[in-house]
Each structure stands twice: as C-alpha cells, then as structure tokens.
C-alpha positions as CSV (number, residue, x, y, z in Angstrom):
1,M,-26.7,20.7,-76.9
2,H,-23.9,18.3,-77.7
3,N,-24.3,14.5,-77.1
4,T,-21.7,12.7,-75.0
5,A,-23.9,9.7,-74.2
6,N,-22.0,7.4,-76.6
7,Y,-18.5,8.6,-75.5
8,D,-16.7,6.5,-73.0
9,K,-15.3,8.9,-70.4
10,N,-12.9,6.3,-68.9
11,W,-11.2,5.3,-72.2
12,P,-8.3,4.5,-72.6
13,Y,-7.9,1.9,-69.9
14,K,-4.1,1.5,-70.0
15,D,-1.1,3.5,-71.1
16,I,0.5,2.8,-74.5
17,D,3.7,0.8,-74.5
18,A,6.1,3.4,-75.8
19,P,8.9,5.6,-74.4
20,F,8.1,9.1,-73.3
21,S,8.8,11.9,-75.8
22,G,11.0,14.8,-75.3
23,D,11.9,18.2,-76.7
24,Y,8.5,19.8,-77.1
25,D,6.8,23.0,-75.9
26,G,3.2,22.1,-76.1
27,I,0.5,19.7,-77.2
28,D,-2.9,19.8,-78.8
29,I,-5.7,17.5,-77.7
30,S,-9.2,16.3,-78.6
31,K,-11.5,13.4,-77.9
32,H,-8.8,11.2,-79.5
33,Q,-6.7,11.4,-76.3
34,G,-9.6,10.2,-74.2
35,K,-9.4,10.5,-70.4
36,I,-6.4,12.6,-69.5
37,H,-4.7,12.2,-66.1
38,W,-4.4,15.9,-65.4
39,D,-2.6,15.5,-62.0
40,I,0.2,13.8,-63.8
41,L,0.2,15.9,-67.0
42,S,0.3,19.2,-65.1
43,K,3.7,18.2,-63.6
44,N,5.2,18.0,-67.1
45,K,7.8,20.8,-67.3
46,H,8.0,20.6,-71.1
47,I,4.4,21.9,-71.5
48,K,4.2,25.7,-72.0
49,F,0.8,25.5,-73.7
50,I,-2.1,23.2,-74.6
51,Y,-4.5,23.7,-77.6
52,I,-7.9,22.0,-77.1
53,K,-10.3,21.1,-79.9
54,A,-13.6,22.9,-79.4
55,T,-15.6,22.7,-82.6
56,E,-16.0,21.5,-86.2
57,G,-18.4,22.9,-88.8
58,I,-21.5,24.5,-87.2
59,Y,-22.9,21.6,-85.2
60,N,-20.1,19.6,-83.8
61,E,-18.5,20.2,-80.4
62,D,-15.7,17.9,-79.2
63,P,-17.2,15.7,-76.5
64,C,-14.2,16.2,-74.3
65,Y,-13.9,19.9,-74.7
66,E,-15.6,21.2,-71.6
67,R,-13.9,18.6,-69.4
68,N,-10.5,19.3,-70.9
69,V,-10.8,23.1,-70.5
70,S,-12.0,22.8,-66.9
71,E,-9.2,20.4,-65.9
72,A,-6.5,22.3,-67.7
73,K,-7.5,25.6,-66.0
74,K,-7.9,23.9,-62.6
75,H,-4.3,22.7,-63.0
76,G,-2.9,26.1,-64.0
77,L,-2.0,25.3,-67.6
78,L,-2.1,27.9,-70.4
79,I,-4.8,27.0,-73.0
80,G,-6.2,28.0,-76.3
81,S,-9.0,26.4,-78.4
82,Y,-9.2,25.4,-82.0
83,H,-11.8,25.0,-84.7
84,F,-11.7,22.5,-87.6
85,L,-12.9,24.3,-90.8
86,S,-15.5,22.3,-92.8
87,K,-16.4,22.8,-96.4
88,N,-20.1,22.5,-95.7
89,F,-20.6,25.9,-94.1
90,S,-19.4,29.5,-94.4
91,G,-16.4,30.7,-92.4
92,R,-18.4,33.3,-90.5
93,R,-21.1,30.7,-89.5
94,Q,-18.4,28.4,-88.3
95,F,-16.7,31.1,-86.2
96,N,-20.1,31.9,-84.7
97,H,-20.4,28.3,-83.6
98,F,-16.9,28.3,-82.2
99,N,-17.8,31.5,-80.3
100,D,-21.0,30.0,-78.9
101,V,-19.0,27.0,-77.5
102,V,-15.8,28.7,-76.3
103,D,-15.8,30.9,-73.2
104,K,-13.4,33.7,-74.1
105,E,-12.8,34.4,-70.4
106,Q,-11.2,31.0,-70.0
107,Q,-8.8,31.4,-72.9
108,D,-5.2,32.4,-72.4
109,L,-4.1,32.1,-76.1
110,L,-5.4,33.2,-79.4
111,P,-7.8,30.8,-81.2
112,V,-6.5,28.5,-83.9
113,V,-8.3,27.7,-87.1
114,D,-7.4,24.3,-88.5
115,V,-7.5,24.1,-92.3
116,E,-6.6,20.9,-94.1
117,D,-7.6,18.7,-96.9
118,D,-9.9,16.5,-94.9
119,G,-12.1,19.6,-94.1
120,T,-11.9,21.6,-97.3
121,L,-11.7,18.9,-100.0
122,G,-13.8,20.1,-102.9
123,W,-13.3,23.8,-102.3
124,S,-11.2,25.7,-104.8
125,K,-8.2,27.7,-103.6
126,E,-10.3,30.9,-104.0
127,K,-13.1,29.4,-102.0
128,I,-10.8,28.3,-99.2
129,Q,-9.3,31.8,-99.0
130,T,-12.7,33.5,-99.0
131,E,-14.1,31.4,-96.2
132,L,-10.9,31.5,-94.2
133,N,-10.9,35.3,-94.5
134,D,-14.5,35.4,-93.3
135,F,-13.6,33.3,-90.3
136,I,-10.6,35.5,-89.5
137,D,-12.6,38.7,-89.8
138,A,-15.2,37.4,-87.4
139,C,-12.5,36.4,-85.0
140,K,-10.9,39.8,-85.2
141,E,-14.3,41.4,-84.3
142,E,-14.5,39.2,-81.2
143,Y,-10.9,38.8,-80.0
144,G,-9.3,41.9,-81.4
145,K,-6.7,39.8,-83.3
146,A,-6.6,37.3,-86.1
147,P,-6.5,33.6,-85.1
148,I,-3.5,31.5,-85.6
149,I,-3.7,29.4,-88.8
150,Y,-2.9,25.7,-88.6
151,C,-2.2,23.7,-91.7
152,S,0.4,21.4,-93.2
153,E,3.4,22.7,-95.0
154,S,2.1,21.4,-98.3
155,Y,-1.4,22.8,-97.7
156,F,0.0,26.3,-97.0
157,K,2.0,26.2,-100.3
158,D,-0.9,24.9,-102.3
159,N,-3.7,27.0,-100.9
160,L,-2.7,29.9,-98.7
161,S,0.6,31.3,-100.0
162,P,1.3,34.2,-100.4
163,E,-2.1,35.7,-99.3
164,F,-1.8,34.5,-95.8
165,D,2.0,35.0,-95.3
166,N,1.6,37.6,-92.5
167,Y,-0.5,35.6,-90.1
168,I,0.8,33.6,-87.1
169,L,1.4,30.2,-88.7
170,F,1.2,26.8,-86.9
171,I,2.6,24.4,-89.4
172,A,2.5,20.6,-89.4
173,N,5.5,18.8,-90.9
174,Y,6.5,15.3,-89.5
175,T,9.7,14.9,-91.5
176,G,11.6,18.1,-90.9
177,T,11.6,21.8,-90.0
178,P,8.9,23.6,-92.0
179,L,10.2,25.5,-95.0
180,L,7.6,28.0,-96.4
181,P,7.7,29.8,-99.8
182,G,8.8,33.4,-99.9
183,K,9.2,35.4,-96.7
184,P,7.0,33.7,-94.1
185,V,8.4,31.6,-91.3
186,Y,6.5,29.3,-89.0
187,D,5.7,30.4,-85.5
188,M,4.7,27.0,-84.2
189,W,5.6,23.6,-85.5
190,Q,3.6,20.4,-85.0
191,F,6.4,18.0,-85.5
192,S,4.9,14.7,-84.4
193,K,1.4,13.1,-84.2
194,K,2.8,10.2,-82.2
195,G,4.0,11.7,-79.1
196,H,3.8,10.0,-75.7
197,V,3.6,12.1,-72.6
198,P,3.0,11.3,-68.9
199,G,-0.6,11.5,-68.1
200,I,-2.0,10.8,-71.6
201,W,-2.5,7.2,-72.4
202,N,-2.8,7.5,-76.2
203,W,-0.7,9.2,-78.9
204,V,-0.7,13.0,-78.8
205,D,0.4,15.7,-81.2
206,L,3.7,17.5,-80.1
207,D,4.4,21.1,-80.9
208,K,7.4,23.4,-80.7
209,L,7.7,27.2,-80.8
210,S,9.8,28.7,-83.5
211,P,13.2,29.9,-82.2
212,N,11.9,33.4,-83.1
213,A,8.6,33.1,-81.2
214,S,7.7,33.1,-77.6
215,I,4.6,32.1,-75.7
216,D,3.8,35.8,-75.4
217,N,3.3,35.9,-79.2
218,L,0.4,33.5,-78.8
219,K,-1.4,35.2,-75.9
220,L,-4.7,37.1,-76.2
221,P,-4.2,40.9,-76.1
222,S,-5.6,41.0,-72.5
223,N,-3.2,38.3,-71.3
224,T,0.2,39.8,-72.4
225,D,1.0,41.7,-69.3
C-alpha cells in the first residue's frame, strides 16, 4: 500500500510564468508535475503520447500514478508507464514491483525502463547490464516485447553501448539531437526538462519522436491494429 497522506493533491496553486513550449510529440510526467488540469491538457494537439512514472526500486510507487493514469485514459490520451531502476534491488524484482502496480490492460504503449546515474551509481557497467537484462527478460515474459530504454546520451555511451544497440531507445539530450556511437539511432528524444504546456502548472519534460519512428513503434503488440 503506497502512502499519499503527505502529498498535496492540489499543488501547484498557480501556473508558472513562462511562455508555452512548441514542437513536441509527447511528455513524461510524475509527482513533480503535481495536479494536472486534464480538461485543458487533453485539448493539446501536440501530444501524441504521455509516459507516466509508476515505480522505483521495489517499494516506491509514484503517489500521482493512479490518478494520472485514470485521468489520462478518461480523456482519451495514449499512455505508457515507466520504472526508475534502482541499484538496491535486482532487475527482476524491480520488474515484478512494476508489474504489480501497473495494470497492463490500461496501457497503450510499451513500458519504459529509466536507467541513469542517480539510480545506478555504484554499479559497474557489467552489473548495470546484468540487472537491466533481467528487467528486460521479465518484461518480455509479461508483455511479449522488450521495454523501451530511457537514458542520457552519455549514459548510453558509457554503460550500454554496444550491447543494447538494438533496443528501442529513448535518449535525453538537452543541447542537441542525440548522436549515438556505432549504428544505433534514437527512437525518442527527450529534448527539454523545462517545457511549459497548457494544463500543467510546473515544468515538464518534452519529447519528440525520431523522424524514422512513429507512434506505432511504441505501441504494445495488441494495440498496433
């Protein structure tokens, strides 16, 4: 049972003073966006998809997850869920936690596993790859496909290349288009962590699809028709 008692469901109380962003295909959200005004957000023609933080480690569930999923589905938006990989637990145990929290029937898009220094600091490259592989294997057993891998451009170069070149890659780079070593190209690009969109009164991550990718590339196998 997750505890939301200390989370203020009405925060933030006013919109940030910034111009609205443009030129994006999707956003990813968590408790850091606070209360979202879904009636406004759902009218945003830029948004083709939304990724929603579900879990972290084996105990933590984002306190806004259930509300965000419910509202997004109610407003007809395409959604997927993501897990933040933590160094304290095995990859398979972490997928099991993700799977316990996420209702697969509500998902339109493949899961995302978020791997970054804040989560895996202290793990060797070999350990990162072993636990990520275990998470991926468990996801394949449940969803029939591997999850999308999210990380920064530098994290991919330092820890995942070339062993993970052939996965769907969601790459963060806030200074320019991702350039990955060897053959791989990004499928999704998180190009800003300071986006401002109607209906969200705090900064939000902004994402673009690669010119070579479409939303169909991200859909669960049962949702591609």
